N, C-alpha and C positions, 0 to 999 in steps of 0.2 A: 504494498500501500505505500502511493508517494505522500510527500508531506502535504499536499493539498488536499487530497481526499481525506486523510488521519484530521487535517484541521476541521474540515467540513462534518465529519464525524461528529468528532467531540464536539461543536456546538449544537449539533443538533440533540445529544444527548443533553447539554448543560442545559437547552431550552425545555427538555422533557422534565428535567428534576425541577426546573422552575414553575413550568406550569403545575407540577404536581403541589408542589409545596405551595403555589396563589389559592389552589381549590382545595385542597385538603381543607376538614371539617377544623375551626380554632377550637384546641382546648382551654384555652384562658379568654379572657376579654380582649375585643379586638377593635381597631378602628379601620374600615376600608373605605376609604373618601369619607364620606359622610355618613357610612351605615356602622352603628356602635352593634355590636353581635356578643351576646352574653358565653362567657365561654364554660361547660361543662363540668370542670371543676370548681363550680362557683354556686351557693346557695341563693337564691332571692329568693326575696318576702314579697307578698302581696298584701297589699291593704285595701280596705273597701273604699271605694272612690268616694271623692266630694259630691254632695248636689247643691251647695251652695248657688244658687242663682241659674240651676236648671231648670227647664221648662219641661211641662207634660201635655202632649199636643195630642189630636185625633180623636178618636173615639174615647167616649168616658172620660174625657180630659176635663171637662166642666164640674164632676163630680170632685168636690175639694175632699171628701174623705178617699175616695179610690185613690185620687192622686198623690195623697200624702202616704198611703200605707206602700202606694209603687215606688216613691222616694226610699221609703227604707228597705224593700224586697229585692229592689236590682241590684244595689250595689253589694249587698251579702251575698247574691246568687252568682256575679258578676266574677266577684273574688274569687270564689269555690270555681268556678270554670275555668278561670286563669290559671290558676294552680293547675287543674285537670289537664290543660293545654299543654302547658310546661313538661308533663308528667309524659302524655305520650310521644312528646318529641326527647324522652330521654334526657331533659334537663333539671336540674335540682329546682323546686319549688316548693315554698311552705307558707300558709297563711301568718300574715303579720302577728308578733309576738313581742310584746319588749323585750321579755328574757330571750327569744331569740336575735334581737338585735343588736349583734356585737360589733364591733370596729372591725371594717372591712365587707361586712354582711353587704350585700345591695339589696333598694328597695324600691317596689314598683309603686307606684299609685300614681293618680290623676284626681281628673275633675270630670262629670258628666254635664254635658251643654242641653242636648235636646234627648226626649223619651218620647218617641213618638207612637202611638197606638196605632196609626194609621187608620182607613177606613174600610171595616171588614164588607160594609156592600159595595164598594168599589173592586178589590181583591175579588169577591163572590160574582160580580156582572159584567165587570169590564176585563178583569186579569189583564196577563201583561206586565205586570210590575206597579201597577195604578193602585193607589191605595194601601202601598208598600209600610209596613212599620220600620221603623228605625229607631238605633242608638248610637249616638254621639256624644264624642268627647276628647278628651287629652289624655296623655299619658306620659309618664316621666321617671328615670330611675337615677338613683342616687346612694350613696354608701350612707348607712345607716348612720354612721359618727358625722358626717359631712353633708346634712340635707340640703345646706345652702350651693352646693356645688353639684349641679345638675350635669350629669353624664349623658343623658340622652332622654331628649322630648318631641313628642308630634303628635298630630292629631289622628286618632283612629273611627272607625266607624262600622258598625255592623248593622245587616236590613234582613226582613224576610225574604228579599230577594224578588224572584217572578212567581210565589204562591199564588192562586187564585181558584174559581170554581169552589165547591161547599167545601173543601180543608182550609181555602183560605179564610173564611168566615168566622175565625175561632181567635182567640188570643194567639200573638204572635210572638210575645213576650219571649218564652225558653229561646226561639230561634235567634231572636235576633241577640239576646245573652251570649249564644254559644257563637255565632259569628263575628261580635266583637272580639271575644277573648281568643277565639281562632285568629284572627286579622293582628291581633296583640301578639302572640306567640309568635307568628310569622314574621313579624317587625322585627325583633326583638333577638329571635334564634337565627333569621335568615332562612327556617326549612320549614315545611310545612308539614300534615301529620304522616305524611309516609317517609319524610327525611331529604327530600330533594330540595331544592333549593324553593322559596318562597317567591310569589310575586307580589305579596303585600309589604308596603312599606310605607310609612309616614311621607309625607312630602315637606319637604324642605324642614328635616329635622337638626334640630342644636344639641351637638356635641363638645367633648369635653375630652384632652386625653386620660385615658384611663390608667390609674395605678392599684397594683394588686393589694 
C-alpha cells in the first residue's frame, strides 16, 4: 500500500471514529449546540408544576369549582407521568423531595400556562384536530443547590391531537398530560420511547454550561 492510499484509509478510519463518538449516547450531561442532554449517570427530581397565572379554557372552564380542581389535579398527575416517561427511556427520575435534593442533583420543574379542555362537540362532529384539548407551559432544569442558575428551559405543549368521532367526546385530560410528559422527556433526553433520536425539542432553549 503506497503512502497516499495509507493516508486516505487512515483518514476514513479517523472520521468513522469521530462519527461514532459524536452519535454515541451521552453518559453525562452535555451541551450539543443549544441542546441540553441529560446524562444517564444523573438523577433528576421532578417537581409539580406551578399554576400561578395559568388559565383553564374550553369545555366547563366557566365552572369555578371544576377549574380549581383541575388546577390541583393536573400538576400532580403530570409530575408522575414525567417520572414515568424518563423511566421508559432508562433515565433515573424521582418525584421531588427535600430529602433527595442533595447538592448536584438536578431538578425539573416549570409553570403551566394553559390547560384547555377543548371542545368535545367539535371533536365529535368535525374531527381533524378541531376542538383538540391541550396543555402548555414551560420547563426548566437546575441543580438543587443552585436554583438561580438555569441549565435549560423551554416551552412544551401536549395536545389530544386528531382524536375525533365518538371517542373524542370525553375528557382528553389524561392524553394531554401524557403527551406533554412525553414531549418533556424527548426534549431533555434527546430520545423517544424506543431509544431513538427524538423529534421533540423546545424552540429557542436557554442553556448554561453544565458542571458535574
